[in-house]
N, C-alpha and C positions, 0 to 999 in steps of 0.2 A: 441216661442223659449223655449226649456226645460231649467229649472233652474238646476244647479248643486246640488247634494245632500248636498254639503257643505253649500249651500246658498250663497247669494252674499257676505255676510260678511266673510264666510269661504274662498271664492275665493280670496278675498282681502288679508286675512291673509296669505294664501298660497303663493300669489304673493310676499308679503312682506318678507316672510321667504326665498323664492328662491333668492331674491335680497341680503338678509342679510347673507345667508349661504356661508361659504368659499368653495373653491374647494374641500378641504378635507372632509368637512361636507357632501357635495353632494355625493362624492364617498362612504362615510361611509353609508349614508342613502340608496343608491342603493344597496350596498352590503348587508345590513341588510334585505332588501326586497327581496333578492335572486338573484340579478344580478351577474352572474358568472364573467363577465368581470370586474365588479367593485370589486368583492371579490379578484380577482387576482391582480388588481391594488392596492388595499389596502394592500394586503400581501407584494407586492413589496415595498410599501412606508415604512412599518414597518421594512422590511429587510434592506433597504438602509438608514433609518433615514431621509426620505424626507418629510418635513413638519410635522414630528412627531418624538418623541423620538424613537431611535432604540429599537426594542423589537422582538427578534427572536421567542420567544414562541407565541406571537400574530401573527407574520407573518405565522408561521406554522399553527395556527388554521384557518386562512383565506384561505390558500392554501388547507387545508383539507376540508373545506366547499365547495370550488369550485370543488375539485377533487371528492367529494362525489356526486356531481351533474353530473358526467360523463365527466368532461373536461380533455382531455388527457394531455395538457401542465401542468395543476395543479397537476395531478397525478404524472407526472415526477418530478415536484418540491418537492412533498411530499416524493417520493422515495429518491431523492437526499439528503433531510434533514435527513432522517433516516440513510443514509450512513454516513453523516458527524456528526450526533448527534447535529444538529443545531436547537435549539428551541424545541428539543424533545430528549429523551434518544436514543443513538445510538443503532440500531437494524438492522442487515443485513437481517434477515428473513423478517421483515416488509418491508424493502426496496425492496426486491424481489417481495413481494405481490403487491406493488404499481407500480414497473416496469412492472409487468405482466398486471395490469389493463391498464396502458398507452399503452403498446405494443398491447394489444387486441383492443384498440381504434385506432390503426394505427400510433402511434407516433414512428417514425423511430429511434430516439435517444434512446428511451426506449427499442426498440427491440435490439439495439446494447448492451445496458447495461445488459439486460436480458440474451442475448447470452453469454456475458462475465461471468456472474454469474454462468451459467450452465457449461461453459467450465472449470472453475477453482473450482467450488463447493463452492462458497462463499455465505452464506445465504440460500443455497438450496443444496440438494444432487447433486453431480456432475453427469452430464448427457450430454456428448459431442454431442450425436446425436441431442438432443433437442436444445442444444446451437447452433449447426451448422444450424439447420432450422431457428432459429431466426436471426442468422447472415446473412443468405441468404436473408431473407426478408428486413433487414436493408440495405444490399448492393444493392438490387433491387430498394430500395427507393432513392438511390443516396447518402447515407452517406459515405463520403470519407474514414473515419477510418474503417468502416465496410468492404468496398471494399478492402482496403489494408490488413486487417486482414484475410479476406477470401482468397485473393490471396496468402498470406504467408502460411496459413494453407494448401491450395491446393498444393502449391509448395513443402512444407515439406512432405506432404503425398506421393507425387509422387517420390520425391528424396529418401524417406526412402525405397522404393522398389528396389532401384538400389544398385549394388555393389559399393564400394568406387571408383573404377576406372571408372565405368559408371557414377557415380555422378559427378566426376570431369570433364568428357567430357561434360556432360549436362550443368554444370555451366559455362564452358568455352564457349560453343556454345552460351548460353544465354548472357554472358558477351560481347562477340564479336558482338552480335546483339544490344547492348546498354542497357541491363538490369542492373541497378545499384546495386541491391541487390546481383546479381550473381558476379558482379565485386568485391563487398566487400567480398563475400565468398571466391573467388579466392585469394584476398589479404591476408585474414587470413590464408588460406591454405599454401601459400608460406612463409609467415612470421613465421609460426609455424612449417613448415615441415610436415603438416598433409596430407599424401597421395602423396606428391611431395617432391623432394629434397628442403631443406630449401634455400630460395633465397630472402633475404630482399629487394634487389633492385627491383626484379620482383613483390614482394608483394606491395611495395610502389607505383609502376607504376599503378597497378590496383586500389589501394586505392585512389590515386589522381584522376584517371579517374572517379571513383564513386563519389568523393567529388565534382568534377567539375560539376556534374549533380545536385548538391545541395541535394543529398540524405542524410537526416539528420543523419542516423546512421554512414555513412561513414565520414561525417564532424566531428561527435563526436569522432570516432576512430582516425582520423587524429589529432584533437585537443589534445586528451589524449596522443597521441604519442609525440607531441611536448612538452606537459606539463611535461612528465616524461623523455624525451630524449630517447625514445624507438624506434629505427630505424631511428631517425632523431636527429640532434643536439638539445639539450635541449633549448627551447625558451618558457618560461612560459607565456610571454605576448601574443605571437602568439597563443599558446595553448588555453589560456583563451578566446581570441577573437573568435577562431573557436568553442569552446565549447558554447559560448553565442549564436552564430548563430544557432547551432544545437539545443540548448535548446529552443530558441524562435520558432524554427520550430517544436517543440513538442517531441524531442528525450528525453525519460526518463533518459537514461544513461547520456546524456549531462547535463541534469538538476541536476542529482546527483553530477557529477564531478564539475559543477559550484558551487553547494552548498559547496562541499569540498574546493574549491578554496577560497570562502569567509570565510569559517571557519578557514582556515590555513593562509589566507592573501597571496595567491600565485599570481604571474603574475601582480604585481602592485595593486592588489585589497586590500582594507582594511580588517582587521580582524573584520568581521561583523556578529555576530550570527543571527541577525534579517534577513539579506539578505540570509545567509546560510539556515535559516529555510524556507524562502520563496521558494527557489529553491528545497530544499529537499521535501517540501510539494507538489510541482507540480509533482515530480517524484513519491512520495508516493501515490498520488491520482491516478496515473496510475498503481499502484500495485507493484512498485519496493520495494522488502522487505528491501534491504540495506538502501534505503532512509527512509523507515518507521522507521527502527531502529535508524538511525542517527538523525532523527527529534525527536524521543522519548528521546534520550540521551540529546539533547539540552534542551528540556523541563525539564528533570530531574535535570540537573545541574543549569540551569537558568543563567542569566547575567543581567547587567544593560539594555542592548538592548532587551533582551528577558526574561521577568520575568519567574520564576520557576512555572510550572503548572503540578502537578503530575497527575491530571485527564487526561489531554491531553497526557502526557507521557504514561500513562497506555493504553490509546486508541491506540496509534501507536505501542507500544510494542505488543499489542494483534494482530494488523493487520499483523505484521511481523511474530509473533509466529504462527499464524494460517496458514502461508505459509511454516512453518517448519524451520524457522531461529533459530538455537540453542541458540545464545546469547540473542535473544529477548525472547525466552521461559524461559531461566534462569532469566532474569531481571524481567519478568512478575511474575514469581514464587516468587521472592524476594519481589516484591510489595505486593503480597497477604500475604506473611509472616508478613510484617510490617504494612499492612493496609495503604499503601501509594497510594493515588489516587484511591483506590478500598476498598471495605469493607474487613476487615481482614478475611481470610478464609484459614485455614490450609489445607483442602482437595484440594482446588484449587491450593494452593501453591505446594503441592506434585504432582498434576497432571502435572503442567507445568515443574517443576523441573525434573520429570521423563522423559518427552519428550526430554528435553535437555540432560539429562544424558545418555539416550539410543543412542543419536547421538554422544556421546563422549565428551560432555562439562564437563571438570574436576571440575569446581566450582560447577556445579549442582550435580555432582556425590557425592561430599563431603557433600553438604547440604542435599541431599536425605538420605545419611547414617545417618546424625544427626537426621533427622526426624524419622527414624526407631529406633534409639537408645532412643529417648525421647518419642516415641509414639505420635508424633505430626502429625495429619492427617492420620496416619496409625497405625496399632497395633504395639506395641513394639516388636522388633525382633533384638537382638544383633548380630546374625549371618549375617542377611541381612545388618545391619548397618556396620559391619566390612568390608563386601564385597564391599559396595559402597564407603566407605572412602578409602579403599586400592586401588580401581580402580581410584579414584580421585588423590591419591598420585602418582601413576605411570603415570597418565595423566599430572602431572605438577602442581597440586594445592599446593601452599606452606603451606596452613593451615592444610593439611590433616595428616601429619606425627604425630604431637602432639595429634590430636584427635584420631588417630588410636591407639596410645599407651594407651589412657584412656579407649577406648572401649574394648581393648584386655584384660584388667584386669577383665572383666566380663565374659570371655569365658573360658570353660575348654578345655582340649586338643582335644576332639572329635568335639566340636563346632568350635574351631579354624581351624581344618582340613577341616570341611565342608565349612567354610567361604572362606578358601583359594581355595578350589575346585571351588566354585561359581565364585570367582574373576578370576581364570584362564580361566574358560569357557567363561566369558564375554570378556576378552581380546582377546581370540582366535577368537571371532566373530565380535568384534567391534574395530575400530581404536580409540585410545584415542584422545581427543581434548584439546585445551588450556583452562586454567582457565580464568575467566573474572571477572572484578570487579563488585560488586553489586552496584546498584544505591544507 
């Protein structure tokens, strides 16, 4: 019989160690020796705080080791952590790289997430054709969300080719054949009078038929209608109950409105910022900009139930701002001005304030004018400063009038005339928006 290279004593020592080692020690040892399954298990333990103190950075490092060995599930986990900024700095571009690796390895969930990134241009240059190809692969692999999104995109593309009259006929035909999304489309058309004579009762009939099929968006619409008393007698309790059903079924809109209900204490619910944040987050993670903004505001203000967290606030302001939400752009710009939750950066502040200002956000317009007046993040330009503050004034910002008078003292008649011309041109091309409170 061959003796082990360890020798008899070594074998005895190894046997003793095997007996003495805890389950966690054995997992760690296998992970350190390159066992991919053990690396993933160790990552999960650190993520969940199971038999070890929670450590998201350590969890990320073990997922990364497993992913680097070509494990698709680990690559998906790494991508998700880059999306969330969990254990690693948030980075949408890095997330897309890892979604790509996992997708190339055949992970259907990663294929769906990669498709969504290409469709909306998040973390990668927008490329609908490439997004559609990945979406088709995920749908073919049987991912329900991919199949639903593909069906929705296909239906939208086909309907866009029709005239309004033809579209209505197509939707009615599909609705009568039992298609719940077409029932909801008909309900909205009748309730708003879009393409048909306004008929609330007929709209409600189609809405209820769609909701009876447990179509989440229809249940959400019905719940919101009861909550607001829109087309139905107001019944907040019933509205909240329907919203919860739709939210639990995955409707982002319902998740948002349920968050609103907890924030405002509607329908018998407590005024609970923590519960509001939980539901806002679910919708925010599905990409709903309004929920991203609402979640950011909750973290900005803070409460006993939800401690103030400016880093988390900035993260969600950015998510909504990148989707073009003007209030989120304004608030993110203010955070860069103050250095709240982000490194203070005047150039970044001006970038986001300008985006909001060009969409008509009056508060951002005034602040952009101040930046030009003071040379903060841009060259000093009193003409441009007067123009933006005047646009903010006519847009409704209460702080603008006094600032405008101060700036005007630095302009001669020719400069004042040029500033007025610029302001008039802007107003002719853009609709002014409401002012918003800075965080």
